[in-house]
Biotite code that builds the C-alpha atoms (Angstrom):
import biotite.structure as struc

atoms = struc.array([
    struc.Atom([0.000, 0.000, 0.000], chain_id="A", res_id=1, res_name="UNK", atom_name="CA", element="C"),
    struc.Atom([1.363, 3.474, -0.846], chain_id="A", res_id=2, res_name="UNK", atom_name="CA", element="C"),
    struc.Atom([2.876, 5.486, 1.970], chain_id="A", res_id=3, res_name="UNK", atom_name="CA", element="C"),
    struc.Atom([0.224, 7.432, 3.844], chain_id="A", res_id=4, res_name="UNK", atom_name="CA", element="C"),
    struc.Atom([-2.671, 5.290, 2.584], chain_id="A", res_id=5, res_name="UNK", atom_name="CA", element="C"),
    struc.Atom([-4.712, 3.383, 5.106], chain_id="A", res_id=6, res_name="UNK", atom_name="CA", element="C"),
    struc.Atom([-7.776, 1.188, 5.093], chain_id="A", res_id=7, res_name="UNK", atom_name="CA", element="C"),
    struc.Atom([-10.473, 3.733, 5.857], chain_id="A", res_id=8, res_name="UNK", atom_name="CA", element="C"),
    struc.Atom([-13.457, 1.422, 5.648], chain_id="A", res_id=9, res_name="UNK", atom_name="CA", element="C"),
    struc.Atom([-14.572, -2.014, 4.529], chain_id="A", res_id=10, res_name="UNK", atom_name="CA", element="C"),
    struc.Atom([-18.135, -2.942, 3.703], chain_id="A", res_id=11, res_name="UNK", atom_name="CA", element="C"),
    struc.Atom([-20.169, -6.026, 2.966], chain_id="A", res_id=12, res_name="UNK", atom_name="CA", element="C"),
    struc.Atom([-23.494, -6.316, 1.182], chain_id="A", res_id=13, res_name="UNK", atom_name="CA", element="C"),
    struc.Atom([-23.948, -2.587, 0.541], chain_id="A", res_id=14, res_name="UNK", atom_name="CA", element="C"),
    struc.Atom([-26.234, -2.589, -2.514], chain_id="A", res_id=15, res_name="UNK", atom_name="CA", element="C"),
    struc.Atom([-25.131, -6.256, -2.669], chain_id="A", res_id=16, res_name="UNK", atom_name="CA", element="C"),
    struc.Atom([-21.481, -5.200, -3.014], chain_id="A", res_id=17, res_name="UNK", atom_name="CA", element="C"),
    struc.Atom([-18.382, -5.865, -0.907], chain_id="A", res_id=18, res_name="UNK", atom_name="CA", element="C"),
    struc.Atom([-15.402, -3.524, -0.862], chain_id="A", res_id=19, res_name="UNK", atom_name="CA", element="C"),
    struc.Atom([-12.547, -1.705, 0.772], chain_id="A", res_id=20, res_name="UNK", atom_name="CA", element="C"),
    struc.Atom([-11.833, 2.035, 0.815], chain_id="A", res_id=21, res_name="UNK", atom_name="CA", element="C"),
    struc.Atom([-8.217, 3.224, 0.959], chain_id="A", res_id=22, res_name="UNK", atom_name="CA", element="C"),
    struc.Atom([-6.758, 6.682, 1.319], chain_id="A", res_id=23, res_name="UNK", atom_name="CA", element="C"),
    struc.Atom([-4.876, 9.143, 3.437], chain_id="A", res_id=24, res_name="UNK", atom_name="CA", element="C"),
    struc.Atom([-6.691, 10.034, 6.658], chain_id="A", res_id=25, res_name="UNK", atom_name="CA", element="C"),
    struc.Atom([-8.546, 13.296, 6.128], chain_id="A", res_id=26, res_name="UNK", atom_name="CA", element="C"),
    struc.Atom([-7.624, 13.303, 2.435], chain_id="A", res_id=27, res_name="UNK", atom_name="CA", element="C"),
    struc.Atom([-9.934, 14.501, -0.304], chain_id="A", res_id=28, res_name="UNK", atom_name="CA", element="C"),
    struc.Atom([-9.391, 11.564, -2.674], chain_id="A", res_id=29, res_name="UNK", atom_name="CA", element="C"),
    struc.Atom([-10.074, 7.914, -1.873], chain_id="A", res_id=30, res_name="UNK", atom_name="CA", element="C"),
    struc.Atom([-9.646, 4.652, -3.733], chain_id="A", res_id=31, res_name="UNK", atom_name="CA", element="C"),
    struc.Atom([-12.276, 1.909, -3.469], chain_id="A", res_id=32, res_name="UNK", atom_name="CA", element="C"),
    struc.Atom([-12.041, -1.652, -4.703], chain_id="A", res_id=33, res_name="UNK", atom_name="CA", element="C"),
    struc.Atom([-15.429, -3.349, -5.150], chain_id="A", res_id=34, res_name="UNK", atom_name="CA", element="C"),
    struc.Atom([-16.592, -6.941, -5.738], chain_id="A", res_id=35, res_name="UNK", atom_name="CA", element="C"),
    struc.Atom([-20.052, -8.073, -6.724], chain_id="A", res_id=36, res_name="UNK", atom_name="CA", element="C"),
    struc.Atom([-20.642, -10.034, -3.523], chain_id="A", res_id=37, res_name="UNK", atom_name="CA", element="C"),
    struc.Atom([-24.336, -10.908, -3.610], chain_id="A", res_id=38, res_name="UNK", atom_name="CA", element="C"),
    struc.Atom([-25.380, -8.273, -6.167], chain_id="A", res_id=39, res_name="UNK", atom_name="CA", element="C"),
    struc.Atom([-26.821, -9.579, -9.411], chain_id="A", res_id=40, res_name="UNK", atom_name="CA", element="C"),
    struc.Atom([-24.739, -8.304, -12.274], chain_id="A", res_id=41, res_name="UNK", atom_name="CA", element="C"),
    struc.Atom([-25.325, -8.859, -15.973], chain_id="A", res_id=42, res_name="UNK", atom_name="CA", element="C"),
    struc.Atom([-22.588, -10.880, -17.607], chain_id="A", res_id=43, res_name="UNK", atom_name="CA", element="C"),
    struc.Atom([-21.251, -12.575, -14.488], chain_id="A", res_id=44, res_name="UNK", atom_name="CA", element="C"),
    struc.Atom([-18.707, -11.088, -12.107], chain_id="A", res_id=45, res_name="UNK", atom_name="CA", element="C"),
    struc.Atom([-17.991, -7.518, -11.227], chain_id="A", res_id=46, res_name="UNK", atom_name="CA", element="C"),
    struc.Atom([-14.581, -5.996, -10.621], chain_id="A", res_id=47, res_name="UNK", atom_name="CA", element="C"),
    struc.Atom([-14.444, -2.254, -10.175], chain_id="A", res_id=48, res_name="UNK", atom_name="CA", element="C"),
    struc.Atom([-11.864, 0.275, -9.250], chain_id="A", res_id=49, res_name="UNK", atom_name="CA", element="C"),
    struc.Atom([-13.519, 3.356, -7.753], chain_id="A", res_id=50, res_name="UNK", atom_name="CA", element="C"),
    struc.Atom([-11.945, 6.769, -7.411], chain_id="A", res_id=51, res_name="UNK", atom_name="CA", element="C"),
    struc.Atom([-13.749, 9.166, -5.083], chain_id="A", res_id=52, res_name="UNK", atom_name="CA", element="C"),
    struc.Atom([-13.281, 12.738, -6.197], chain_id="A", res_id=53, res_name="UNK", atom_name="CA", element="C"),
    struc.Atom([-13.652, 15.763, -3.914], chain_id="A", res_id=54, res_name="UNK", atom_name="CA", element="C"),
    struc.Atom([-16.448, 17.529, -5.800], chain_id="A", res_id=55, res_name="UNK", atom_name="CA", element="C"),
    struc.Atom([-18.609, 17.503, -8.955], chain_id="A", res_id=56, res_name="UNK", atom_name="CA", element="C"),
    struc.Atom([-16.169, 19.832, -10.750], chain_id="A", res_id=57, res_name="UNK", atom_name="CA", element="C"),
    struc.Atom([-13.367, 17.272, -10.375], chain_id="A", res_id=58, res_name="UNK", atom_name="CA", element="C"),
    struc.Atom([-15.634, 14.541, -11.768], chain_id="A", res_id=59, res_name="UNK", atom_name="CA", element="C"),
    struc.Atom([-16.657, 16.741, -14.692], chain_id="A", res_id=60, res_name="UNK", atom_name="CA", element="C"),
    struc.Atom([-13.000, 17.528, -15.420], chain_id="A", res_id=61, res_name="UNK", atom_name="CA", element="C"),
    struc.Atom([-12.190, 13.796, -15.430], chain_id="A", res_id=62, res_name="UNK", atom_name="CA", element="C"),
    struc.Atom([-15.131, 13.087, -17.729], chain_id="A", res_id=63, res_name="UNK", atom_name="CA", element="C"),
    struc.Atom([-13.984, 15.818, -20.136], chain_id="A", res_id=64, res_name="UNK", atom_name="CA", element="C"),
    struc.Atom([-10.454, 14.363, -20.257], chain_id="A", res_id=65, res_name="UNK", atom_name="CA", element="C"),
    struc.Atom([-11.786, 10.862, -20.908], chain_id="A", res_id=66, res_name="UNK", atom_name="CA", element="C"),
    struc.Atom([-14.197, 12.122, -23.590], chain_id="A", res_id=67, res_name="UNK", atom_name="CA", element="C"),
    struc.Atom([-11.323, 13.957, -25.308], chain_id="A", res_id=68, res_name="UNK", atom_name="CA", element="C"),
    struc.Atom([-9.451, 10.632, -25.366], chain_id="A", res_id=69, res_name="UNK", atom_name="CA", element="C"),
    struc.Atom([-12.469, 8.901, -26.958], chain_id="A", res_id=70, res_name="UNK", atom_name="CA", element="C"),
    struc.Atom([-13.739, 7.078, -23.859], chain_id="A", res_id=71, res_name="UNK", atom_name="CA", element="C"),
    struc.Atom([-17.481, 6.845, -23.294], chain_id="A", res_id=72, res_name="UNK", atom_name="CA", element="C"),
    struc.Atom([-19.359, 5.918, -20.103], chain_id="A", res_id=73, res_name="UNK", atom_name="CA", element="C"),
    struc.Atom([-20.856, 2.428, -19.895], chain_id="A", res_id=74, res_name="UNK", atom_name="CA", element="C"),
    struc.Atom([-24.062, 1.287, -18.175], chain_id="A", res_id=75, res_name="UNK", atom_name="CA", element="C"),
    struc.Atom([-23.486, 1.103, -14.465], chain_id="A", res_id=76, res_name="UNK", atom_name="CA", element="C"),
    struc.Atom([-24.852, -0.632, -11.416], chain_id="A", res_id=77, res_name="UNK", atom_name="CA", element="C"),
    struc.Atom([-27.563, 0.985, -9.322], chain_id="A", res_id=78, res_name="UNK", atom_name="CA", element="C"),
    struc.Atom([-25.230, 2.116, -6.550], chain_id="A", res_id=79, res_name="UNK", atom_name="CA", element="C"),
    struc.Atom([-23.331, 4.492, -8.822], chain_id="A", res_id=80, res_name="UNK", atom_name="CA", element="C"),
    struc.Atom([-26.444, 5.555, -10.703], chain_id="A", res_id=81, res_name="UNK", atom_name="CA", element="C"),
    struc.Atom([-28.072, 6.506, -7.386], chain_id="A", res_id=82, res_name="UNK", atom_name="CA", element="C"),
    struc.Atom([-25.005, 8.323, -6.062], chain_id="A", res_id=83, res_name="UNK", atom_name="CA", element="C"),
    struc.Atom([-23.792, 10.380, -9.032], chain_id="A", res_id=84, res_name="UNK", atom_name="CA", element="C"),
    struc.Atom([-20.935, 8.191, -10.227], chain_id="A", res_id=85, res_name="UNK", atom_name="CA", element="C"),
    struc.Atom([-19.857, 7.611, -13.806], chain_id="A", res_id=86, res_name="UNK", atom_name="CA", element="C"),
    struc.Atom([-18.426, 4.289, -15.011], chain_id="A", res_id=87, res_name="UNK", atom_name="CA", element="C"),
    struc.Atom([-15.967, 3.507, -17.801], chain_id="A", res_id=88, res_name="UNK", atom_name="CA", element="C"),
    struc.Atom([-14.494, 0.227, -18.968], chain_id="A", res_id=89, res_name="UNK", atom_name="CA", element="C"),
    struc.Atom([-10.744, -0.167, -19.368], chain_id="A", res_id=90, res_name="UNK", atom_name="CA", element="C"),
    struc.Atom([-9.190, -2.105, -22.292], chain_id="A", res_id=91, res_name="UNK", atom_name="CA", element="C"),
    struc.Atom([-9.087, -5.276, -20.135], chain_id="A", res_id=92, res_name="UNK", atom_name="CA", element="C"),
    struc.Atom([-12.810, -5.143, -19.378], chain_id="A", res_id=93, res_name="UNK", atom_name="CA", element="C"),
    struc.Atom([-12.555, -3.895, -15.796], chain_id="A", res_id=94, res_name="UNK", atom_name="CA", element="C"),
    struc.Atom([-14.789, -1.054, -14.765], chain_id="A", res_id=95, res_name="UNK", atom_name="CA", element="C"),
    struc.Atom([-13.366, 2.204, -13.453], chain_id="A", res_id=96, res_name="UNK", atom_name="CA", element="C"),
    struc.Atom([-15.776, 4.451, -11.555], chain_id="A", res_id=97, res_name="UNK", atom_name="CA", element="C"),
    struc.Atom([-15.386, 8.124, -10.759], chain_id="A", res_id=98, res_name="UNK", atom_name="CA", element="C"),
    struc.Atom([-17.695, 9.026, -7.901], chain_id="A", res_id=99, res_name="UNK", atom_name="CA", element="C"),
    struc.Atom([-18.324, 11.967, -5.614], chain_id="A", res_id=100, res_name="UNK", atom_name="CA", element="C"),
    struc.Atom([-17.228, 11.603, -2.001], chain_id="A", res_id=101, res_name="UNK", atom_name="CA", element="C"),
    struc.Atom([-20.349, 10.394, -0.220], chain_id="A", res_id=102, res_name="UNK", atom_name="CA", element="C"),
])
């Protein structure tokens, strides 16, 4: 784990998902790793890397950079839809989510 990062929280069966949240204590940006757990997910398993961003402007800036590079959002699970996240798929098929700190 990078210097200064700590496990901030773990969760089980939140929207049917299991995960761990990492980051510097009191920091504005967090990293979350999510597994499908008990959540139904089309196409089988779910592996996501989630970046929590400090505010909507940071998310919009990230979306603009990805759009300029030709990336387009993909359909996402209910948790991110309900909480203002946006999901992309990397070239290996893993999902990368940019979400507001909630």
